[in-house]
C-alpha positions in Angstrom: -9.9 37.1 30.3 -9.4 39.9 28.1 -12.6 41.6 28.7 -11.7 41.9 32.7 -8.3 43.2 31.9 -10.4 46.0 29.5 -12.7 46.7 32.7 -10.1 47.4 35.1 -7.7 49.4 32.4 -7.2 53.1 33.2 -9.0 56.1 31.5 -7.7 56.3 27.9 -4.4 58.2 27.9 -4.3 61.7 26.1 -1.1 60.9 24.4 0.0 58.3 21.9 2.9 57.5 24.3 1.1 56.0 26.7 -0.3 53.1 24.3 0.9 49.9 25.0 3.3 48.2 22.5 1.8 45.2 20.8 4.1 42.0 19.7 2.9 39.2 18.2 4.5 35.6 18.3 3.5 34.0 14.9 4.1 31.2 12.3 1.7 29.1 10.2 3.0 25.9 11.6 2.9 24.3 15.1 6.1 22.9 17.1 8.5 25.7 16.1 8.9 27.4 19.7 6.4 29.8 19.7 5.1 29.2 23.2 8.4 28.5 24.6 9.5 32.2 22.7 6.3 34.0 24.0 6.8 33.2 27.6 10.3 33.3 28.1 10.3 36.7 26.4 7.2 38.3 28.2 9.1 36.8 31.8 12.5 38.9 30.8 10.7 42.1 29.7 8.6 41.9 32.8 11.6 42.4 35.0 11.4 46.0 34.0 8.2 47.0 32.5 4.6 45.9 32.9 3.8 43.3 30.6 0.6 41.1 29.9 0.9 37.9 28.0 -2.2 37.1 26.0 -2.9 33.5 25.1 -4.8 33.7 21.6 -4.0 30.2 20.9 -7.2 27.8 21.6 -4.4 24.9 22.8 -3.9 27.0 25.6 -0.3 26.0 25.7 0.7 29.1 27.8 -1.9 29.3 29.8 -1.4 25.7 31.1 2.3 26.7 31.8 2.0 29.5 33.4 -0.5 28.1 35.9 1.7 25.7 36.8 3.6 28.1 38.4 3.7 28.3 42.4 5.3 31.5 42.6 3.9 33.5 39.6 5.7 35.2 36.7 6.9 38.8 35.7 4.1 39.4 33.7 0.1 38.9 33.8 -1.6 36.5 32.1 -4.9 36.8 29.6 -6.8 33.2 27.8 -8.8 35.2 24.7 -9.8 34.0 21.4 -12.6 36.5 20.7 -11.6 38.3 17.8 -13.5 41.8 18.9 -11.6 41.7 22.0 -8.3 41.0 20.5 -8.7 44.0 18.1 -9.5 46.5 20.9 -6.0 45.5 22.8 -4.3 49.1 22.2 -7.3 50.4 24.3 -5.6 48.6 27.5 -3.2 51.4 29.2 -2.3 49.3 32.1 0.9 47.7 30.5 3.8 49.1 28.7 3.8 45.8 26.5 1.2 43.2 25.4 3.0 39.9 23.9 0.5 37.1 22.1 1.2 33.7 21.7 -0.9 33.0 18.5 -2.3 29.9 16.8 -0.5 27.8 14.3 -2.9 28.3 11.3 -2.5 30.7 8.4 -6.3 30.8 7.6 -7.2 31.2 11.1 -9.6 34.6 11.8 -7.9 35.2 15.4 -4.3 34.9 13.6 -5.3 37.8 10.9 -7.0 40.2 14.0 -3.5 39.7 16.2 -1.3 40.6 13.3 -3.5 43.4 12.0 -3.5 45.0 15.7 0.2 44.4 16.2 3.1 46.8 16.4 5.8 43.9 15.7 5.7 40.3 14.5 8.2 37.9 15.8 8.4 34.7 14.0 10.1 31.7 15.4 11.3 28.7 13.4 14.0 26.1 13.0 16.6 26.3 10.3 15.7 22.9 8.8 14.7 23.3 5.3 11.2 22.2 5.4 10.5 24.6 8.4 12.2 27.8 6.4 9.9 27.0 3.5 6.6 26.9 5.7 8.0 30.2 7.6 9.0 32.1 4.1 5.2 31.2 3.0 3.9 32.9 6.2 5.9 36.1 5.8 5.2 36.7 1.9 1.3 35.5 2.4 0.6 37.2 5.9 2.9 39.3 7.1 4.9 41.5 3.8 1.2 42.6 2.9 0.3 44.3 6.4 3.6 46.5 6.5 4.2 45.8 9.9 7.8 45.4 11.2 8.8 42.0 11.9 11.8 39.8 12.3 12.3 35.9 12.0 14.1 34.6 15.1 16.0 30.8 14.4 14.8 28.4 17.1 15.7 24.7 18.0 19.3 25.6 17.0 21.5 22.4 17.2 25.0 23.8 18.3 26.9 21.1 16.6 25.7 22.5 13.3 25.5 26.1 13.1 26.5 26.3 9.5 23.0 25.1 8.8 21.7 28.1 11.4 24.0 30.9 9.4 23.3 29.4 6.0 19.2 29.7 7.1 20.1 33.4 8.2 21.7 34.0 4.9 19.2 32.7 2.7 16.2 35.0 4.5 18.5 37.9 4.3 19.0 37.3 0.4 15.2 37.1 0.5 15.0 40.3 1.7 13.2 38.9 5.0 15.0 40.3 8.5 16.2 37.8 10.9 17.6 38.0 14.4 21.2 37.9 14.7 20.6 36.1 17.8 19.4 32.4 17.7 17.7 29.9 20.5 19.6 26.7 20.8 17.8 23.6 21.6 18.4 22.6 25.1 16.1 20.2 27.4 16.1 23.1 29.8 12.9 24.6 27.5 11.0 21.5 28.2 12.2 21.3 32.2 11.2 24.7 32.7 7.8 24.0 31.3 6.9 21.1 33.4 8.2 23.0 36.5 5.8 26.1 35.8 9.0 28.7 35.4 10.6 30.6 32.7 13.6 29.6 31.6 15.6 32.3 33.1 14.4 31.0 36.7 14.7 27.1 36.1 17.8 25.5 37.6 19.5 22.8 35.9 21.8 21.5 33.0 22.3 24.3 30.5 19.8 26.8 32.3 22.6 29.7 32.1 23.2 28.8 28.1 19.4 28.5 27.8 18.4 31.9 29.5 21.4 34.1 27.9 19.9 33.0 24.3 16.7 34.5 25.3 17.9 37.6 27.1 20.1 38.2 23.9 17.2 37.7 21.5 15.3 39.9 23.8 17.8 42.8 23.9 17.9 42.7 20.1 14.5 43.2 19.3 13.7 46.0 21.8 16.5 47.8 20.1 15.2 46.6 16.5 11.4 48.2 17.6 13.0 51.2 19.3 14.5 52.7 16.2 
């Protein structure tokens, strides 16, 4: 639990540079690859820095996934839906980066608390028109008013129809919504990795390298963006 993590935290730092970067993975719609994105990005970033993944989704999908791991992952995990504790995440000094998997509910108090406490928001979404429509509503109603840096990530991309992906990227840019150049293609490797309790970069099987490469490109692009 997050409370235990806070109790074990180091004394407050004297400089702002020691504060963790807080990054939320957000979408008001389920089934868009939110948890897949949260776990895989946390695993990649955890290779070179101390990362805490907070599972703030009452469904607990990220927790279920991580707890299936026999060897553990490159990050620590905390399951927490208490808004008071989520609002105080910046007091945790043991980590360079905190990644939060959020509930798919725009009116959720947990989601509102997490976004308000975040430095950066990533919004995964498929490129299909109905998904994009829901995503645009999330951005305009819940993200833009906060003034927090954010970027949309296109997920579940069909490699056979990249035209739809490019059109979706252009649509978002025309609306003034920043979107990642990198995107995540739809592979069975993502589902297999969950079942085996590993991140996609650790899974071995068909399209494993391609699936891992997609998320590494995303991780690099996002880090460059928030480091500007």
